[in-house]
py3Dmol code that shows the C-alpha trace and the ligand (Angstrom):
import py3Dmol

protein = """\
ATOM      1  CA  MET A   1     -58.056 -48.897  46.102  1.00  0.00           C
ATOM      2  CA  LYS A   2     -60.190 -46.318  47.846  1.00  0.00           C
ATOM      3  CA  VAL A   3     -59.968 -42.726  46.680  1.00  0.00           C
ATOM      4  CA  ARG A   4     -58.470 -40.622  49.458  1.00  0.00           C
ATOM      5  CA  ILE A   5     -59.708 -37.099  50.098  1.00  0.00           C
ATOM      6  CA  LEU A   6     -58.035 -34.626  52.452  1.00  0.00           C
ATOM      7  CA  LEU A   7     -60.393 -32.105  54.058  1.00  0.00           C
ATOM      8  CA  ILE A   8     -58.780 -28.967  55.516  1.00  0.00           C
ATOM      9  CA  GLU A   9     -61.622 -27.116  57.266  1.00  0.00           C
ATOM     10  CA  ASP A  10     -62.127 -25.713  60.752  1.00  0.00           C
ATOM     11  CA  ASP A  11     -65.940 -25.474  60.805  1.00  0.00           C
ATOM     12  CA  PRO A  12     -67.242 -28.546  62.695  1.00  0.00           C
ATOM     13  CA  HIS A  13     -70.675 -28.410  60.988  1.00  0.00           C
ATOM     14  CA  ILE A  14     -69.232 -28.499  57.513  1.00  0.00           C
ATOM     15  CA  ARG A  15     -66.798 -31.201  58.614  1.00  0.00           C
ATOM     16  CA  ARG A  16     -69.662 -33.374  59.864  1.00  0.00           C
ATOM     17  CA  PHE A  17     -71.700 -32.819  56.691  1.00  0.00           C
ATOM     18  CA  LEU A  18     -68.772 -33.687  54.427  1.00  0.00           C
ATOM     19  CA  ARG A  19     -67.683 -36.662  56.507  1.00  0.00           C
ATOM     20  CA  ALA A  20     -71.170 -38.201  56.314  1.00  0.00           C
ATOM     21  CA  GLY A  21     -71.492 -37.617  52.569  1.00  0.00           C
ATOM     22  CA  LEU A  22     -68.008 -38.639  51.483  1.00  0.00           C
ATOM     23  CA  THR A  23     -67.592 -41.745  53.621  1.00  0.00           C
ATOM     24  CA  SER A  24     -71.046 -43.011  52.584  1.00  0.00           C
ATOM     25  CA  GLN A  25     -69.838 -42.774  48.960  1.00  0.00           C
ATOM     26  CA  GLY A  26     -66.827 -44.951  49.790  1.00  0.00           C
ATOM     27  CA  TYR A  27     -64.197 -42.206  49.904  1.00  0.00           C
ATOM     28  CA  ASP A  28     -61.381 -42.514  52.399  1.00  0.00           C
ATOM     29  CA  LEU A  29     -61.426 -39.217  54.300  1.00  0.00           C
ATOM     30  CA  LEU A  30     -58.562 -37.499  56.144  1.00  0.00           C
ATOM     31  CA  GLU A  31     -59.418 -34.404  58.156  1.00  0.00           C
ATOM     32  CA  THR A  32     -57.673 -31.518  59.822  1.00  0.00           C
ATOM     33  CA  ASP A  33     -58.608 -28.010  60.951  1.00  0.00           C
ATOM     34  CA  THR A  34     -55.271 -26.293  60.292  1.00  0.00           C
ATOM     35  CA  GLY A  35     -53.253 -25.428  57.202  1.00  0.00           C
ATOM     36  CA  ARG A  36     -50.038 -26.559  58.805  1.00  0.00           C
ATOM     37  CA  GLU A  37     -51.311 -30.070  59.538  1.00  0.00           C
ATOM     38  CA  GLY A  38     -53.040 -30.148  56.162  1.00  0.00           C
ATOM     39  CA  LEU A  39     -49.726 -29.618  54.374  1.00  0.00           C
ATOM     40  CA  ALA A  40     -48.094 -32.327  56.488  1.00  0.00           C
ATOM     41  CA  LEU A  41     -50.919 -34.778  55.692  1.00  0.00           C
ATOM     42  CA  ALA A  42     -50.785 -33.918  52.002  1.00  0.00           C
ATOM     43  CA  ALA A  43     -47.090 -34.846  51.997  1.00  0.00           C
ATOM     44  CA  SER A  44     -47.296 -37.984  54.131  1.00  0.00           C
ATOM     45  CA  GLN A  45     -50.640 -39.463  53.003  1.00  0.00           C
ATOM     46  CA  VAL A  46     -50.653 -38.398  49.319  1.00  0.00           C
ATOM     47  CA  PRO A  47     -54.418 -37.753  48.942  1.00  0.00           C
ATOM     48  CA  ASP A  48     -56.106 -37.962  45.512  1.00  0.00           C
ATOM     49  CA  ALA A  49     -57.842 -34.609  46.043  1.00  0.00           C
ATOM     50  CA  ILE A  50     -57.974 -31.812  48.645  1.00  0.00           C
ATOM     51  CA  LEU A  51     -60.994 -29.824  49.866  1.00  0.00           C
ATOM     52  CA  LEU A  52     -59.714 -26.561  51.287  1.00  0.00           C
ATOM     53  CA  ASP A  53     -61.470 -23.924  53.385  1.00  0.00           C
ATOM     54  CA  LEU A  54     -60.068 -20.453  52.690  1.00  0.00           C
ATOM     55  CA  GLY A  55     -60.260 -19.091  56.250  1.00  0.00           C
ATOM     56  CA  LEU A  56     -58.210 -21.346  58.513  1.00  0.00           C
ATOM     57  CA  PRO A  57     -57.158 -20.528  62.085  1.00  0.00           C
ATOM     58  CA  ASP A  58     -53.416 -20.641  61.391  1.00  0.00           C
ATOM     59  CA  MET A  59     -53.087 -19.453  57.791  1.00  0.00           C
ATOM     60  CA  GLU A  60     -54.960 -18.285  54.707  1.00  0.00           C
ATOM     61  CA  GLY A  61     -56.056 -20.926  52.198  1.00  0.00           C
ATOM     62  CA  ILE A  62     -54.000 -19.247  49.495  1.00  0.00           C
ATOM     63  CA  GLU A  63     -50.782 -19.896  51.466  1.00  0.00           C
ATOM     64  CA  VAL A  64     -51.717 -23.583  51.556  1.00  0.00           C
ATOM     65  CA  ILE A  65     -52.289 -23.558  47.782  1.00  0.00           C
ATOM     66  CA  ARG A  66     -49.000 -21.793  47.029  1.00  0.00           C
ATOM     67  CA  ASN A  67     -47.069 -24.148  49.276  1.00  0.00           C
ATOM     68  CA  LEU A  68     -48.738 -27.243  47.772  1.00  0.00           C
ATOM     69  CA  ARG A  69     -48.139 -26.102  44.212  1.00  0.00           C
ATOM     70  CA  GLU A  70     -44.401 -25.950  44.816  1.00  0.00           C
ATOM     71  CA  TRP A  71     -44.294 -29.731  45.008  1.00  0.00           C
ATOM     72  CA  SER A  72     -47.708 -31.244  44.179  1.00  0.00           C
ATOM     73  CA  GLN A  73     -50.289 -31.244  41.370  1.00  0.00           C
ATOM     74  CA  VAL A  74     -53.009 -32.803  43.558  1.00  0.00           C
ATOM     75  CA  PRO A  75     -56.456 -31.454  42.569  1.00  0.00           C
ATOM     76  CA  ILE A  76     -57.653 -28.756  45.005  1.00  0.00           C
ATOM     77  CA  ILE A  77     -61.269 -27.641  45.451  1.00  0.00           C
ATOM     78  CA  ILE A  78     -61.740 -24.444  47.469  1.00  0.00           C
ATOM     79  CA  LEU A  79     -64.682 -24.139  49.859  1.00  0.00           C
ATOM     80  CA  SER A  80     -65.457 -20.433  49.964  1.00  0.00           C
ATOM     81  CA  ALA A  81     -68.038 -18.212  51.571  1.00  0.00           C
ATOM     82  CA  ARG A  82     -70.675 -16.445  49.491  1.00  0.00           C
ATOM     83  CA  GLY A  83     -69.645 -13.208  47.825  1.00  0.00           C
ATOM     84  CA  GLN A  84     -65.898 -13.816  47.787  1.00  0.00           C
ATOM     85  CA  GLU A  85     -65.614 -13.633  43.957  1.00  0.00           C
ATOM     86  CA  ARG A  86     -62.377 -11.698  43.991  1.00  0.00           C
ATOM     87  CA  GLU A  87     -60.863 -14.161  46.446  1.00  0.00           C
ATOM     88  CA  LYS A  88     -61.990 -17.151  44.392  1.00  0.00           C
ATOM     89  CA  VAL A  89     -60.286 -15.788  41.310  1.00  0.00           C
ATOM     90  CA  VAL A  90     -57.023 -15.122  43.147  1.00  0.00           C
ATOM     91  CA  ASN A  91     -57.038 -18.630  44.619  1.00  0.00           C
ATOM     92  CA  LEU A  92     -57.849 -20.280  41.294  1.00  0.00           C
ATOM     93  CA  ASP A  93     -55.072 -18.325  39.607  1.00  0.00           C
ATOM     94  CA  ALA A  94     -52.726 -19.456  42.406  1.00  0.00           C
ATOM     95  CA  GLY A  95     -53.348 -23.061  41.417  1.00  0.00           C
ATOM     96  CA  ALA A  96     -56.632 -24.270  42.902  1.00  0.00           C
ATOM     97  CA  ASP A  97     -58.679 -26.326  40.431  1.00  0.00           C
ATOM     98  CA  ASP A  98     -62.240 -25.493  41.340  1.00  0.00           C
ATOM     99  CA  TYR A  99     -64.421 -23.966  44.025  1.00  0.00           C
ATOM    100  CA  LEU A 100     -67.737 -24.453  45.747  1.00  0.00           C
ATOM    101  CA  THR A 101     -69.616 -21.690  47.497  1.00  0.00           C
ATOM    102  CA  LYS A 102     -71.065 -22.515  50.918  1.00  0.00           C
ATOM    103  CA  PRO A 103     -73.681 -23.759  51.427  1.00  0.00           C
ATOM    104  CA  PHE A 104     -73.386 -26.365  48.664  1.00  0.00           C
ATOM    105  CA  GLY A 105     -75.112 -29.694  48.091  1.00  0.00           C
ATOM    106  CA  MET A 106     -73.416 -33.055  48.348  1.00  0.00           C
ATOM    107  CA  GLY A 107     -74.422 -33.935  44.758  1.00  0.00           C
ATOM    108  CA  GLU A 108     -72.624 -30.870  43.459  1.00  0.00           C
ATOM    109  CA  LEU A 109     -69.478 -31.640  45.456  1.00  0.00           C
ATOM    110  CA  LEU A 110     -69.413 -35.267  44.307  1.00  0.00           C
ATOM    111  CA  ALA A 111     -69.760 -34.181  40.658  1.00  0.00           C
ATOM    112  CA  ARG A 112     -66.821 -31.768  41.040  1.00  0.00           C
ATOM    113  CA  ILE A 113     -64.667 -34.443  42.663  1.00  0.00           C
ATOM    114  CA  ARG A 114     -65.481 -36.937  39.887  1.00  0.00           C
ATOM    115  CA  ALA A 115     -64.604 -34.375  37.218  1.00  0.00           C
ATOM    116  CA  LEU A 116     -61.240 -33.612  38.825  1.00  0.00           C
ATOM    117  CA  LEU A 117     -60.348 -37.258  39.355  1.00  0.00           C
ATOM    118  CA  ARG A 118     -61.269 -38.104  35.758  1.00  0.00           C
ATOM    119  CA  ARG A 119     -58.905 -35.469  34.444  1.00  0.00           C
ATOM    120  CA  ALA A 120     -56.159 -36.441  36.868  1.00  0.00           C
ATOM    121  CA  ALA A 121     -56.357 -40.117  35.766  1.00  0.00           C
ATOM    122  CA  PRO A 122     -52.987 -41.155  34.342  1.00  0.00           C
ATOM    123  CA  GLY A 123     -52.660 -41.830  30.629  1.00  0.00           C
ATOM    124  CA  GLU A 124     -55.955 -40.222  29.727  1.00  0.00           C
ATOM    125  CA  GLU A 125     -54.479 -37.033  28.276  1.00  0.00           C
ATOM    126  CA  GLY A 126     -53.494 -37.173  24.643  1.00  0.00           C
ATOM    127  CA  GLN A 127     -55.052 -40.552  23.983  1.00  0.00           C
ATOM    128  CA  GLU A 128     -58.544 -39.395  23.251  1.00  0.00           C
ATOM    129  CA  GLN A 129     -59.360 -38.852  19.599  1.00  0.00           C
ATOM    130  CA  THR A 130     -62.741 -37.298  20.134  1.00  0.00           C
ATOM    131  CA  PHE A 131     -64.654 -35.323  22.720  1.00  0.00           C
ATOM    132  CA  GLN A 132     -68.397 -35.704  23.036  1.00  0.00           C
ATOM    133  CA  LEU A 133     -70.908 -33.700  25.033  1.00  0.00           C
ATOM    134  CA  ASP A 134     -74.560 -34.395  24.217  1.00  0.00           C
ATOM    135  CA  ARG A 135     -74.862 -33.526  20.521  1.00  0.00           C
ATOM    136  CA  VAL A 136     -71.472 -31.826  20.177  1.00  0.00           C
ATOM    137  CA  THR A 137     -68.538 -33.899  18.926  1.00  0.00           C
ATOM    138  CA  VAL A 138     -64.958 -32.714  18.439  1.00  0.00           C
ATOM    139  CA  ASP A 139     -62.602 -34.830  16.329  1.00  0.00           C
ATOM    140  CA  PHE A 140     -59.130 -33.749  17.488  1.00  0.00           C
ATOM    141  CA  GLU A 141     -57.224 -35.544  14.752  1.00  0.00           C
ATOM    142  CA  LYS A 142     -59.178 -34.010  11.879  1.00  0.00           C
ATOM    143  CA  ARG A 143     -59.837 -30.752  13.771  1.00  0.00           C
ATOM    144  CA  ARG A 144     -63.545 -30.954  12.978  1.00  0.00           C
ATOM    145  CA  VAL A 145     -66.521 -30.052  15.160  1.00  0.00           C
ATOM    146  CA  PHE A 146     -70.062 -31.357  14.747  1.00  0.00           C
ATOM    147  CA  ARG A 147     -73.437 -30.619  16.250  1.00  0.00           C
ATOM    148  CA  GLY A 148     -75.447 -33.737  15.578  1.00  0.00           C
ATOM    149  CA  GLN A 149     -74.661 -34.588  11.938  1.00  0.00           C
ATOM    150  CA  GLU A 150     -73.980 -30.995  10.991  1.00  0.00           C
ATOM    151  CA  GLU A 151     -70.391 -29.787  10.775  1.00  0.00           C
ATOM    152  CA  ILE A 152     -69.720 -26.530  12.627  1.00  0.00           C
ATOM    153  CA  HIS A 153     -67.083 -24.188  11.251  1.00  0.00           C
ATOM    154  CA  LEU A 154     -64.958 -22.579  13.941  1.00  0.00           C
ATOM    155  CA  THR A 155     -62.242 -19.987  13.361  1.00  0.00           C
ATOM    156  CA  PRO A 156     -58.748 -21.065  14.516  1.00  0.00           C
ATOM    157  CA  MET A 157     -59.084 -18.955  17.694  1.00  0.00           C
ATOM    158  CA  GLU A 158     -62.550 -20.303  18.465  1.00  0.00           C
ATOM    159  CA  TYR A 159     -61.195 -23.829  18.055  1.00  0.00           C
ATOM    160  CA  LYS A 160     -58.239 -23.050  20.314  1.00  0.00           C
ATOM    161  CA  LEU A 161     -60.583 -21.656  22.964  1.00  0.00           C
ATOM    162  CA  LEU A 162     -62.815 -24.724  22.727  1.00  0.00           C
ATOM    163  CA  LEU A 163     -59.779 -27.005  23.146  1.00  0.00           C
ATOM    164  CA  ALA A 164     -58.704 -25.069  26.251  1.00  0.00           C
ATOM    165  CA  LEU A 165     -62.190 -25.472  27.740  1.00  0.00           C
ATOM    166  CA  ILE A 166     -62.158 -29.192  26.898  1.00  0.00           C
ATOM    167  CA  ARG A 167     -58.781 -29.594  28.631  1.00  0.00           C
ATOM    168  CA  HIS A 168     -60.381 -28.163  31.788  1.00  0.00           C
ATOM    169  CA  ARG A 169     -63.822 -29.701  31.276  1.00  0.00           C
ATOM    170  CA  GLY A 170     -66.025 -29.941  34.322  1.00  0.00           C
ATOM    171  CA  LYS A 171     -64.047 -27.370  36.264  1.00  0.00           C
ATOM    172  CA  VAL A 172     -64.089 -23.611  36.344  1.00  0.00           C
ATOM    173  CA  VAL A 173     -61.392 -21.749  34.402  1.00  0.00           C
ATOM    174  CA  THR A 174     -60.757 -18.100  35.265  1.00  0.00           C
ATOM    175  CA  HIS A 175     -60.825 -15.378  32.608  1.00  0.00           C
ATOM    176  CA  ARG A 176     -57.122 -14.883  33.199  1.00  0.00           C
ATOM    177  CA  GLN A 177     -56.251 -18.575  32.738  1.00  0.00           C
ATOM    178  CA  LEU A 178     -58.225 -18.802  29.501  1.00  0.00           C
ATOM    179  CA  LEU A 179     -56.743 -15.608  28.087  1.00  0.00           C
ATOM    180  CA  LYS A 180     -53.254 -16.821  28.952  1.00  0.00           C
ATOM    181  CA  GLU A 181     -53.748 -20.263  27.423  1.00  0.00           C
ATOM    182  CA  VAL A 182     -55.448 -19.103  24.249  1.00  0.00           C
ATOM    183  CA  TRP A 183     -54.076 -15.631  23.503  1.00  0.00           C
ATOM    184  CA  GLY A 184     -50.869 -15.642  25.541  1.00  0.00           C
ATOM    185  CA  ALA A 185     -49.534 -14.043  28.723  1.00  0.00           C
ATOM    186  CA  SER A 186     -49.642 -10.493  27.315  1.00  0.00           C
ATOM    187  CA  HIS A 187     -53.436 -10.669  26.923  1.00  0.00           C
ATOM    188  CA  VAL A 188     -54.471 -11.733  30.432  1.00  0.00           C
ATOM    189  CA  ASN A 189     -56.416  -8.525  31.093  1.00  0.00           C
ATOM    190  CA  GLN A 190     -58.354  -8.419  27.827  1.00  0.00           C
ATOM    191  CA  GLN A 191     -61.595  -9.895  29.042  1.00  0.00           C
ATOM    192  CA  HIS A 192     -63.575  -8.353  26.190  1.00  0.00           C
ATOM    193  CA  TYR A 193     -61.810 -10.734  23.732  1.00  0.00           C
ATOM    194  CA  LEU A 194     -62.959 -13.645  25.745  1.00  0.00           C
ATOM    195  CA  ARG A 195     -66.538 -12.427  26.034  1.00  0.00           C
ATOM    196  CA  ILE A 196     -66.824 -12.050  22.252  1.00  0.00           C
ATOM    197  CA  PHE A 197     -65.328 -15.454  21.508  1.00  0.00           C
ATOM    198  CA  ILE A 198     -67.477 -17.194  24.117  1.00  0.00           C
ATOM    199  CA  LEU A 199     -70.569 -15.570  22.557  1.00  0.00           C
ATOM    200  CA  ASN A 200     -69.500 -16.836  19.136  1.00  0.00           C
ATOM    201  CA  LEU A 201     -68.857 -20.354  20.414  1.00  0.00           C
ATOM    202  CA  ARG A 202     -72.245 -20.398  22.107  1.00  0.00           C
ATOM    203  CA  ARG A 203     -73.941 -19.205  18.937  1.00  0.00           C
ATOM    204  CA  LYS A 204     -72.347 -22.081  17.037  1.00  0.00           C
ATOM    205  CA  LEU A 205     -72.549 -24.887  19.600  1.00  0.00           C
ATOM    206  CA  GLU A 206     -75.539 -24.270  21.834  1.00  0.00           C
ATOM    207  CA  GLU A 207     -79.122 -25.127  20.899  1.00  0.00           C
ATOM    208  CA  ASP A 208     -80.228 -21.874  22.535  1.00  0.00           C
ATOM    209  CA  PRO A 209     -77.256 -19.493  22.957  1.00  0.00           C
ATOM    210  CA  THR A 210     -79.224 -17.330  25.398  1.00  0.00           C
ATOM    211  CA  ARG A 211     -79.623 -20.326  27.733  1.00  0.00           C
ATOM    212  CA  PRO A 212     -76.263 -22.064  27.443  1.00  0.00           C
ATOM    213  CA  GLN A 213     -76.162 -25.731  28.437  1.00  0.00           C
ATOM    214  CA  TYR A 214     -72.481 -26.384  27.659  1.00  0.00           C
ATOM    215  CA  LEU A 215     -70.523 -23.165  28.134  1.00  0.00           C
ATOM    216  CA  ILE A 216     -71.557 -22.064  31.589  1.00  0.00           C
ATOM    217  CA  THR A 217     -70.760 -18.591  32.954  1.00  0.00           C
ATOM    218  CA  GLU A 218     -69.376 -18.500  36.499  1.00  0.00           C
ATOM    219  CA  PRO A 219     -70.254 -14.904  37.423  1.00  0.00           C
ATOM    220  CA  GLY A 220     -67.213 -12.784  38.248  1.00  0.00           C
ATOM    221  CA  VAL A 221     -64.878 -15.778  37.945  1.00  0.00           C
ATOM    222  CA  GLY A 222     -64.786 -17.382  34.510  1.00  0.00           C
ATOM    223  CA  TYR A 223     -66.360 -20.206  32.491  1.00  0.00           C
ATOM    224  CA  ARG A 224     -66.990 -23.890  32.848  1.00  0.00           C
ATOM    225  CA  LEU A 225     -67.556 -26.473  30.122  1.00  0.00           C
ATOM    226  CA  ARG A 226     -70.068 -28.942  31.463  1.00  0.00           C
ATOM    227  CA  ASP A 227     -68.869 -32.525  31.250  1.00  0.00           C
ATOM    228  CA  GLU A 228     -71.661 -34.718  32.595  1.00  0.00           C
TER     229      GLU A 228
END
"""
ligand_1 = """\
1
CA
Ca -62.988 -21.398 58.286
"""
view = py3Dmol.view(width=600, height=400)
view.addModel(protein, "pdb")
view.setStyle({"model": 0}, {"cartoon": {"style": "trace"}})
view.addModel(ligand_1, "xyz")
view.setStyle({"model": 1}, {"stick": {}})
view.zoomTo()
view.show()
């Protein structure tokens, strides 16, 4: 079965670039330039992932996301213009899964798609006993974390934050989403908590905390745990 991607984008140059790259990788590509038709295709063709431009001729990308999220959990990657940090955050909080800033490379897009499809694979959640990323291993059952052979001691909150990042591995998570998942809905504006705990996690997990290789900062948006 081919993986089916729905592209909702009105720029013909980006369409051509994505069509060439995605079909050459064996993806089945559906395309439209309007939000209205995009929603209809999402319902009738059930794509495995959606690439969504934020500025469409008939509606804003965020309206497409809100509509989709009423009835679908399909992974959504936003294609946004440079410098729209605030907009990215709002769209991610509305239910988009990740974003790419134009212009982006095909390798980067393919990596994002793979990460989203891996997480969306049925039956994967809850069956894994360990998580591994380079030298870092997390044993979920025993609640133990290792860097190489050395055991790393995390506080309960640090561990909870790490688990949240692992749940979303490979994709960006906004400050607000992380604060909500780890500290609860009443803490969504307390970004300073997050900054401190991320610094602590980096100090414990990264080889060089000043040049993080695992816990990546997405400026103005949030954090991403690398997964490949
Ligand atoms: Ca556009």
